[in-house]
C-alpha positions in Angstrom: 96.1 -3.0 -42.5 93.7 -4.2 -45.1 90.1 -5.2 -44.7 90.7 -8.3 -46.7 93.3 -9.5 -44.2 91.6 -8.5 -41.0 88.9 -10.3 -38.9 86.1 -7.8 -38.6 82.8 -9.7 -38.4 80.2 -6.8 -38.6 76.5 -7.6 -38.4 73.2 -5.8 -38.8 71.6 -7.8 -36.0 71.4 -6.2 -32.6 71.7 -8.6 -29.6 68.4 -9.0 -27.7 69.9 -8.0 -24.3 71.9 -5.0 -25.6 70.1 -1.8 -24.5 73.0 0.7 -24.5 74.4 2.0 -27.7 77.9 1.0 -26.8 76.8 -2.6 -26.2 75.0 -2.7 -29.5 77.6 -1.1 -31.6 80.7 -2.8 -30.1 79.1 -6.2 -30.9 77.7 -5.2 -34.3 80.9 -3.5 -35.3 83.0 -6.7 -34.5 84.9 -5.2 -31.5 83.8 -7.7 -28.9 81.7 -10.9 -28.5 80.1 -12.4 -25.4 81.2 -15.8 -24.1 79.3 -15.8 -20.8 77.3 -13.5 -18.5 79.4 -10.4 -18.2 82.4 -11.9 -19.9 83.6 -10.7 -23.4 86.3 -11.4 -25.8 88.1 -8.5 -27.6 88.4 -9.1 -31.3 91.1 -7.4 -33.4 89.4 -3.9 -33.6 88.4 -4.0 -29.9 91.9 -5.1 -28.9 93.4 -2.1 -30.8 91.1 0.3 -29.0 91.8 -1.3 -25.7 95.5 -1.1 -26.2 95.3 2.6 -27.3 93.5 3.5 -24.1 95.8 1.4 -22.0 98.8 3.2 -23.6 97.5 6.6 -22.7 96.9 5.5 -19.1 100.4 4.0 -18.8 102.0 7.0 -20.4 100.5 9.5 -18.0 101.1 7.2 -14.9 104.7 6.8 -15.9 105.1 10.6 -16.4 103.7 11.1 -12.9 106.5 8.9 -11.5 104.5 5.8 -10.7 106.1 2.3 -11.2 104.3 -0.4 -13.1 104.1 -3.9 -11.6 101.9 -6.9 -12.4 100.2 -8.7 -9.5 98.7 -12.2 -9.7 95.1 -12.4 -10.9 94.6 -15.1 -8.3 95.2 -14.0 -4.7 95.3 -16.2 -1.5 92.2 -15.7 0.6 94.5 -15.5 3.6 95.5 -12.0 2.6 91.8 -10.9 2.6 91.4 -12.5 6.0 94.3 -10.4 7.3 92.6 -7.2 6.2 89.1 -8.3 7.4 87.5 -8.1 4.0 87.2 -11.8 3.3 83.6 -11.7 4.4 82.6 -8.1 3.9 83.2 -8.0 0.1 80.2 -10.2 -0.3 79.2 -12.5 -3.1 81.0 -10.4 -5.7 84.3 -11.9 -4.7 84.6 -15.3 -6.4 86.4 -17.8 -4.1 87.7 -21.3 -5.0 90.1 -23.9 -3.7 92.9 -25.6 -5.5 93.8 -29.4 -5.4 95.6 -28.8 -2.1 92.4 -27.3 -0.6 94.0 -23.9 -0.3 91.5 -21.1 -0.7 92.0 -18.4 -3.3 90.0 -15.5 -4.9 89.9 -14.0 -8.3 91.1 -10.5 -7.6 88.3 -7.8 -7.6 90.8 -5.3 -6.4 94.4 -5.5 -5.0 94.9 -3.5 -1.8 95.8 -6.7 0.2 98.2 -8.0 -2.5 100.1 -4.7 -2.8 100.5 -4.3 1.0 101.9 -7.8 1.1 104.3 -6.9 -1.7 105.6 -3.8 0.1 105.6 -4.9 3.7 109.1 -5.9 4.9 110.6 -4.6 1.7 110.2 -0.9 2.5 111.3 -0.4 6.1 112.3 3.2 6.4 110.7 6.6 5.8 113.7 7.4 3.6 112.4 5.0 1.0 109.0 6.7 0.8 106.9 7.7 -1.0 106.3 5.1 -3.7 103.5 4.7 -6.1 102.9 1.2 -7.7 100.3 0.5 -10.4 99.3 -2.3 -12.7 96.9 -2.6 -15.7 95.5 -6.1 -15.2 92.4 -8.2 -15.3 89.9 -8.1 -12.4 86.8 -10.2 -11.7 83.7 -9.3 -9.7 80.8 -11.7 -9.7 78.1 -9.2 -10.4 74.6 -10.4 -9.5 73.2 -8.8 -12.7 76.0 -8.2 -15.3 74.5 -6.0 -18.0 75.2 -3.2 -20.4 78.1 -5.0 -22.1 81.5 -3.6 -21.0 79.8 -1.1 -18.7 79.0 -3.7 -16.0 80.8 -6.9 -16.8 82.2 -9.5 -14.4 85.7 -9.7 -16.0 87.3 -6.4 -16.9 90.7 -4.6 -17.4 91.5 -2.1 -14.7 94.4 0.2 -13.8 94.8 0.0 -10.1 97.5 2.0 -8.4 98.6 2.2 -4.7 100.8 4.8 -3.0 102.7 4.5 0.3 103.6 7.5 2.4 105.2 8.5 5.7 102.6 11.2 6.6 99.2 12.6 5.6 100.6 15.7 4.0 102.5 13.6 1.4 99.4 11.5 0.8 97.4 14.6 0.0 100.2 15.7 -2.4 100.1 12.4 -4.3 96.3 12.3 -4.3 96.3 15.8 -5.9 98.9 14.6 -8.4 96.8 11.6 -9.3 93.7 13.8 -9.8 95.7 16.0 -12.2 97.1 12.9 -13.9 93.6 11.4 -14.4 92.4 14.7 -15.9 95.2 14.5 -18.4 94.2 10.9 -19.3 90.5 11.7 -20.0 91.4 14.9 -21.8 93.8 13.0 -24.1 91.1 10.4 -24.8 88.8 13.3 -26.0 86.2 12.8 -23.3 83.8 15.3 -21.6 84.2 14.4 -18.0 83.6 15.8 -14.5 85.5 15.2 -11.2 83.1 14.7 -8.3 83.3 14.0 -4.6 82.3 10.4 -3.8 81.6 7.8 -1.2 84.6 5.4 -0.5 82.4 2.3 -0.5 84.0 -1.1 0.1 87.5 0.2 -0.5 87.3 2.5 2.5 89.3 5.6 3.5 88.5 9.2 4.1 88.9 11.3 0.9 87.4 10.0 -2.3 86.8 11.4 -5.8 85.2 9.9 -8.9 85.8 10.7 -12.5 82.6 10.6 -14.6 82.3 10.6 -18.3 79.1 12.6 -19.0 76.5 10.6 -20.9 72.7 10.3 -20.7 73.0 6.6 -20.4 75.2 6.8 -17.2 74.1 4.7 -14.3 75.2 7.3 -11.7 73.4 10.5 -10.8 75.8 13.2 -10.2 75.1 16.6 -8.7 76.8 19.6 -10.3 76.7 23.4 -9.9 76.6 25.3 -13.2 78.1 28.4 -11.5 81.3 26.8 -10.1 83.3 23.5 -10.3 81.4 21.7 -7.6 80.4 18.2 -8.4 79.5 15.1 -6.4 78.0 11.7 -6.7 74.5 11.7 -5.3 75.8 9.4 -2.5 78.2 12.1 -1.3 76.6 15.4 -2.5 76.1 18.2 0.0 74.2 21.4 -0.1 74.0 24.7 1.6 72.1 24.0 4.9 68.4 24.9 5.0 66.8 26.5 8.0 63.1 27.0 8.6 62.2 29.6 11.1 59.8 28.5 13.8 56.8 30.8 14.5 58.1 31.7 17.9 61.8 32.3 17.0 61.3 36.0 16.4 59.1 36.6 19.4 59.8 36.8 23.1 57.0 34.4 23.8 58.2 31.4 25.8 57.0 28.1 24.4 57.3 24.5 25.4 56.9 21.2 23.6 53.3 20.1 23.4 51.6 16.8 22.8 48.9 17.1 20.1 46.2 14.6 19.1 46.6 13.6 15.5 44.0 10.9 15.2 44.9 8.5 12.3 47.3 11.0 10.7 50.4 9.0 9.8 51.9 10.7 6.7 54.0 13.9 6.7 51.6 15.5 4.4 48.6 14.8 6.5 50.3 16.0 9.7 51.6 19.2 8.0 48.1 20.0 6.7 46.5 19.4 10.0 49.0 21.6 11.9 49.0 24.2 9.1 52.7 24.1 8.7 55.0 23.2 5.8 56.5 19.7 5.4 59.9 21.3 6.1 58.7 22.0 9.6 58.2 18.3 10.4 60.6 15.5 11.1 60.3 12.3 9.0 61.2 8.9 10.6 62.7 6.3 8.2 62.9 2.9 9.9 65.4 0.4 8.5 67.0 -2.9 9.4 70.8 -2.5 9.5 72.7 -5.7 8.4 76.0 -6.2 10.2 78.5 -9.1 10.0 77.1 -10.7 13.2 73.7 -9.1 13.8 70.7 -7.4 12.4 69.4 -4.3 14.1 66.4 -1.9 13.7 67.7 1.7 13.2 65.7 4.9 12.7 66.9 7.9 10.6 65.3 11.3 11.3 65.3 13.9 8.5 63.4 17.0 7.6 59.9 16.1 6.3 60.4 17.4 2.8 63.8 15.6 2.4 64.6 12.0 1.2 67.0 9.7 2.9 70.2 8.9 1.0 70.8 5.3 1.8 74.6 5.1 1.2 75.0 8.0 3.7 72.6 6.3 6.1 74.5 3.0 5.8 77.8 4.8 6.5 76.2 6.6 9.5 75.7 3.3 11.3 78.6 1.4 9.8 76.3 -1.3 8.4 77.0 -3.6 5.5 73.6 -3.0 4.1 70.2 -1.4 4.9 66.8 -3.0 4.1 63.3 -1.8 4.7 61.8 -2.7 8.1 58.5 -4.6 7.9 55.5 -3.8 10.0 56.3 -6.8 12.2 59.9 -5.5 12.6 58.6 -2.1 13.7 56.2 -3.6 16.2 58.8 -5.9 17.6 61.1 -3.0 18.2 58.4 -1.3 20.3 57.8 1.5 17.7 54.6 2.8 16.2 54.6 3.4 12.5 53.5 6.9 11.6 54.1 8.3 15.1 57.8 7.8 15.5 60.0 10.7 16.7 63.4 11.3 18.3 61.9 12.1 21.8 60.9 9.4 24.3 62.2 6.5 22.1 62.7 3.0 23.7 66.2 3.0 25.2 67.4 0.1 23.1 66.7 1.8 19.7 69.7 3.1 17.7 68.8 6.3 15.9 70.6 9.0 13.8 69.4 12.6 13.1 70.3 14.5 10.0 73.1 17.0 10.7 71.1 19.8 9.1 68.4 19.8 11.8 70.8 19.6 14.7 69.5 22.0 17.5 66.5 23.0 15.4 63.5 24.3 17.2 59.8 24.3 16.4 59.7 21.1 14.3 56.8 18.7 14.6 57.5 15.0 15.1 55.9 11.8 16.2 55.4 11.4 19.9 56.1 7.6 20.0 52.5 7.3 21.1 49.7 6.2 18.8 47.6 9.2 17.4 49.9 11.8 18.9 52.6 14.2 17.6 54.8 16.7 19.3 55.0 20.4 18.4 57.4 23.2 19.4 60.2 20.7 19.8 63.8 21.7 20.6 66.3 19.2 19.3 69.1 20.7 21.4 67.6 19.2 24.5 68.2 15.6 23.2 70.9 13.8 25.0 73.4 11.4 23.4 71.9 12.1 19.9 74.1 11.1 16.9 74.1 13.4 13.9 75.2 12.7 10.4 74.6 14.0 6.9 71.7 11.8 5.7 69.8 13.6 3.0 69.8 13.2 -0.8 70.5 16.5 -2.4 67.7 17.6 -4.7 67.8 19.7 -7.9 67.4 23.3 -7.1 69.1 23.1 -3.7 71.8 25.7 -3.1 75.4 25.0 -3.7 77.5 25.0 -0.5 80.4 26.5 -2.4 78.8 29.4 -4.3 75.1 29.4 -3.6 74.2 28.5 -7.2 71.3 26.1 -8.0 72.4 22.5 -8.1 71.5 20.3 -11.0 71.4 16.6 -11.8 73.3 15.0 -14.6 74.2 11.4 -15.6 77.7 10.0 -15.6 79.6 6.8 -16.2 82.2 6.2 -13.5 85.5 5.7 -15.2 87.9 6.4 -12.4 88.1 6.6 -8.6 90.8 7.8 -6.3 90.9 7.3 -2.5 92.9 8.5 0.5 93.0 5.1 2.3 95.0 6.2 5.3 96.2 3.2 7.4 93.1 1.0 7.0 95.0 -1.8 5.3 98.6 -1.3 6.6 97.4 -1.4 10.2 95.3 -4.5 9.7 98.1 -6.3 7.9 100.9 -5.1 10.2 102.8 -3.3 7.4 105.1 -0.8 9.1 108.1 1.4 8.5 110.5 3.2 10.8 110.0 7.0 11.0 112.8 9.6 11.5 112.7 8.8 15.2 113.1 5.1 14.7 109.4 4.4 15.7 107.4 1.8 13.8 104.4 3.3 12.1 101.9 1.9 9.6 102.1 3.1 6.0 99.7 5.8 5.0 98.1 4.7 1.7 96.3 6.1 -1.4 94.5 4.0 -4.0 93.8 5.0 -7.6 91.7 3.1 -10.2 90.7 3.6 -13.8 88.3 1.2 -15.6 90.3 0.7 -18.8 87.9 -1.7 -20.6 84.9 0.3 -19.3 86.4 3.3 -21.1 86.0 1.5 -24.4 82.3 1.6 -23.9 82.2 5.0 -22.3 83.8 6.6 -25.4 80.9 5.3 -27.5 78.2 6.2 -24.9 79.4 9.8 -25.3 80.2 9.6 -29.0 77.7 7.8 -31.3 74.7 8.4 -33.6 72.0 6.2 -35.1 74.5 4.8 -37.6 77.1 3.6 -35.1 80.3 4.4 -33.3 82.2 7.7 -33.5 85.6 7.2 -32.0 87.7 10.0 -30.7 91.0 10.5 -32.5 93.1 9.1 -29.6 90.9 5.9 -29.3 90.0 5.1 -33.0 91.3 1.7 -34.2 92.3 3.4 -37.4 92.3 7.1 -38.1 91.4 6.7 -41.8 89.4 4.2 -43.8 90.3 4.2 -47.5 87.2 2.9 -49.3 87.7 1.7 -52.9 84.2 1.9 -54.4 84.9 -0.9 -56.9 88.0 -2.9 -56.1 87.6 -4.7 -59.4 88.5 -1.5 -61.3 92.3 -1.5 -61.5 92.6 2.3 -61.5 90.6 2.6 -58.3 92.4 -0.2 -56.6 95.8 1.3 -57.6 94.8 4.7 -56.3 93.7 3.2 -53.0 97.0 1.4 -52.6 99.0 4.6 -53.4 97.1 6.7 -50.8 97.3 3.9 -48.3 101.0 3.6 -48.6 101.4 7.4 -48.4 99.3 7.7 -45.2 101.2 4.8 -43.6 104.6 6.4 -44.3 103.3 9.6 -42.7 102.6 7.6 -39.5 98.8 7.8 -39.8 96.9 4.6 -38.7 95.1 3.6 -41.9 93.0 0.7 -43.1 92.3 0.0 -46.8 88.9 -1.4 -47.6 90.0 -3.5 -50.6 87.2 -6.1 -50.4 86.5 -7.2 -53.9 83.1 -8.8 -53.3 81.7 -6.1 -51.1 79.4 -3.5 -52.6 80.1 0.2 -52.0 77.0 0.7 -49.8 78.1 -2.2 -47.6 81.6 -0.6 -47.3 80.1 2.7 -46.3 77.8 1.0 -43.8 80.8 -0.6 -42.2 82.6 2.8 -42.1 79.7 4.4 -40.3 79.1 1.5 -37.9 82.7 1.0 -36.9 83.3 4.8 -36.6 86.7 5.5 -38.1 87.2 9.3 -37.8 87.7 9.8 -41.6 87.1 8.0 -44.8 88.8 8.6 -48.2 86.3 7.4 -50.9 87.8 6.6 -54.3 85.1 6.5 -56.9 83.4 8.2 -59.8 85.5 11.4 -59.5 88.8 9.7 -59.8 89.1 10.3 -63.6 89.0 14.0 -62.8 91.7 13.6 -60.2 89.5 13.9 -57.1 88.6 11.7 -54.2 86.1 12.4 -51.4 86.9 12.8 -47.7 84.1 12.0 -45.2 84.1 13.2 -41.6 82.5 10.5 -39.6 81.3 12.8 -36.8 79.5 15.3 -39.1 79.2 13.1 -42.2 80.2 16.1 -44.2 81.9 15.4 -47.5 84.6 17.4 -49.3 86.3 16.8 -52.7 90.1 16.8 -52.5 92.7 16.4 -55.3 94.3 13.1 -55.0 97.8 14.7 -54.5 96.4 16.8 -51.6 94.9 13.9 -49.6 97.8 13.6 -47.1 98.0 17.3 -46.3 94.2 17.5 -45.9 94.1 14.5 -43.6 96.9 15.9 -41.5 95.1 19.2 -41.3 91.9 17.5 -40.1 93.7 15.5 -37.5 95.3 18.6 -36.0 92.0 20.5 -35.7 
């Protein structure tokens, strides 16, 4: 391809709303343009990159034995009503009615559609397993679309779904998909981490995310530098902590006591007054749980020096959402702010205790009486208490796998795999006959990759203050041949000869043959667009030399014109 024949509208102006490097450079480099909130067109360079990433994803999925399909972008709402998600997906799912008043949605994901495709077409365990995938457009009506392709409303996604006769085979396919995804991100030249994750609105039991590591990532992930452990903050676990009570190593019998703590409402004030650490107290976090048909006050009890992880808390009570309880809400529930504890609660209050403090003794907590706290408590005496992992793992906590000190890093979620189980097949009556002739619901897995998001993720991880730095597998062209002065016949001819030679060798090459563009402008476009290598034809041509520039390092080397091909091949293989 030649610059003079290609639509590449580069610009020096940065969009006002573009805060991330990928958003800035993809627009300035002429890869994408915005046509609405969270909606982007892919221009020629952007389409080439998108197709290259898509091809890698397709190649690895096909090698893993998955079958490609293409489902409708528009899905009948009736399918979502069958699964029970028509209302729980919230406002992100865009609904509309056609001229016949039939309700449809723009697909944000396709569990329902794929179950409908398979049910009554696969009827026997003998036809299982099967893994079907598509690379297709999705739409989620984000409340705050931002960061360009990172959080758009319309996007290209690879979503795959597997069907199994038993859990063991699901785990086998889940592990195969994890290995397949690792191959995808490795081929794309990305530094990534596989982490344990929350299943969110998709549902299911087992869940792993694939994060491209980047400082601009929206997600906080917890990693251990001493082993392979990694998890999204929403699902991270740590080695349990235990704080020894003063009486645990003595034979002194103790009992729970009620202590006057006049006007002491904070964990810090109570701990100081009692001369104990905050870890020896119980913190009460009062929330309003939003359900489909009701709103209920819920209390979460955690260790005093810990913080509540809201996604874990939401899952603990199976709520759609948690919001802060107001002072009025707390009073209406018969609770006393600052003096709330798990003992002597009103009988109608739903509460959950962090699993880590189950059966702990010696912790101080609110007495559910104004100006009073309890000391020397024994949580094992609580009846009908519900326990769940509720805490947000902190940096420096011990790894549950190896004991190392956990760290935070930032990641861009670029893939997610789920063990769905029978959530959708049961709801939609999708069954097969097992070896005993008994009808059973399909056991399912779900596997997603954000294909268009990866276009941005590559740049978030690979850029400098000049522009994009594409990896070799994702670059729109591997080599940019820059003719310093296209009006000079000898330079133009040399450019054409090198261009034809690289093309014949199967190397994706673009020739910057623009006659009216100055050399500085051409170099600026090379740096902004981010082709891996440039071959500069200029003042050293009379001596038989051209210059090869490495975009990543900006290092320059002089090469004899007859050696350009072999040197480029050598650089690509490195």
